[in-house]
N, C-alpha and C positions, 0 to 999 in steps of 0.2 A: 504632145501635138509637134514638136519641134522635130522629132525623130521622125513623125508620118512626112512632115516636108522635103527634109534632106533625101527620106527615101524616094520621095515623088520626084526632088532633083536629079536624085543618080538616074533613074529610069528614063528621064529625058521628058517627063510629063509635063514640069514648070523650067520655062525656061527662064524666067524671073521674078522679081517682087519688087516692089516698091512701096514704102512708108514714108510718113512726113518726114521723120528724120534720119531715114535708113535707106538704101536700095541695095539691091542684089542681082548678080548676074551668074550663070551657072561655069562659073571658071574655079579652078581650086582655091584662088584668094576668095572669091567670093561667097564658097561653100564655107572657108574655114570663118568669115567674118560672120555668116549666115549663123555658125555653131556657137560660137561668143556671143552673140546676140541674144539666142536662145537657152542659153548657161547662164547668162546675167538675169533674163527676166526670171527662170527658176531659180534662183540663187533668192531674186526678190520677193517671190511669192512662198517659196520655204520659208524664209526669215519672217515675213508677215503673220505666217499661220503661227510659227512657233511664239512670237509675241502675242497674239491672241489667246492661245493656249497660257500662257505663266498671265495672264490678266484673269482669265476664269482662274485660274490655281489661288490668285491672291484673294480675288473678291471669298472665294470658297473659304479660304483660313480667315477672314474678316466677318463670315456670318451670314454674308451677304448671296444671295442667289443670283447668279449670273445670267440665266435665260427666262424664258416666258414662265411665268407665276403658271402654277397651276390650278384646275378648278375650283372655286373660293377663295381664291386669292388673287390681287389684282396690284400690277406691274406700277412701282410710284415714280413719276420721270424726275420729279424734284428731288427726292432723297434716294433716288435709284435704287431703293429698295423692294420690299413686298408688304401689302397691305392687305389685312383680311376684307373680302366682299360682303359688305352687312345681308346684300339680298342673296346671294350662293351659298356662303358659309354655313347657315345654318342647314339647309337641305343636303350639303354635303356631309356634316354631320350627322344627320338623320342616316342617308347611307349606310353609314358605319354602324350606327345601332340599330340599324335593322338586320344586316347582314351579320351581326355577332349573335344574335339571336337564334341563328341556323334554320329560321323557318323560311328563308325566302332565297332564292337562288339569282346569278347574275341576269339572267334573263328576266326575271319577274323586276328587277332593280332597274333594268334599262328600260323598262316599262314604265317604272316609276317614273323614272325622271322625264320621259314624254309627257305622263300625265300631270306632272307640276312643273313644266316647263323648264326643268334645269338643262342648260345648256354649255356648252364649251367657251372658253376666253373668246374665241372667234366666231361666235354664233353656229356652232356645229352641233348636231344632237349628238348626245350620249350614247355611243352603242354598246353594245354587252361587253367588248374588248377595253374599251372606254372606263366603264364600271369597272372590271377588273383590277388595271394600271391604277385607278384613282386607293380603291381597296388596298392594294400592295405597296401603295407611295409612304414611305416613311416621314416626308417632306410635311405630313398632317400633324404631325408629333413635336415639329419644333427643332426636327433634326433634319439634316440633308445628306444624300448619297450622291457622290460625284466620284468617278473614279476609281468606283470599289472601295471608296473608305467611304466612312460615317463621319461628318462633320456637324458641332453645333451652330443653328442657325440664331437671326436674329429677329426673326419673325415671331409673332403669334402663333403659337400652336392651337388647333383646332379640338382636336381629341386629345386624349390620354394613352400613354402607352399603354396602360394595359387594355383599353377598348382597340386598339390596335392590334395587339397581340393576340386578341379573343376573336378578332376578325382571321388573321393569318392560321390561328389552329380551326376555322369553321373552313378555310379554303384550302390548307391541307388535307383533311379527314375525307373531304370531298373528292380531292384529285385521287386518292388512294383508292378509293371504292369503284370498283369495276364488276359488275354482274358477268361473269361468261357462262353463257347457255351452251351447255355440252349435250350432245345426243350419244347416247352408246348406242351405237349400232353392232350387233354379233360378228358380223362378217367386214368391217370396217378396213380396208388396207391390204386385203388377201390378193387382189386382182386389179393387175396396172394395164392401162391401155399401152400399146405398143409405139403406137404414132405420138 
């Protein structure tokens, strides 16, 4: 943002800026001071971002999920950990069990969620893409994936690794199957349109 403001100053579109602790006029000294102020604020934001990332990595190493708990779990403000949601957890487990049989599609499971009033932690309906995300989330086995790495969590698993793997196998088989309908026309490709 600082670069855009300086660009507007150079073009003469901004004559002066006044802040509670700092003011600026369109002079070489003023432009220099503005550059320093923007540089300091960028450094502060970048440093803050790095500190937050460092905190997240430390929580993950300690086995604590640093973000919003997935459906079936609740964030515990007192312990700063993740607890099982006694109302939603059995329904989430049922989703895995149903999908592992191979008899249910993601679409039918999304409808099952609506029918059984299984909603996300923010109260939103669970759509087809949410069902897929749930079924692919290793968090439910007691593990956590963060930054491309798998870590062991302190939270209670909802399902076994075997059930999770069964669901991944069903999903990969469904993902590979594409029925291609091909017509065999005798003179296909002989003539081409000039335009």
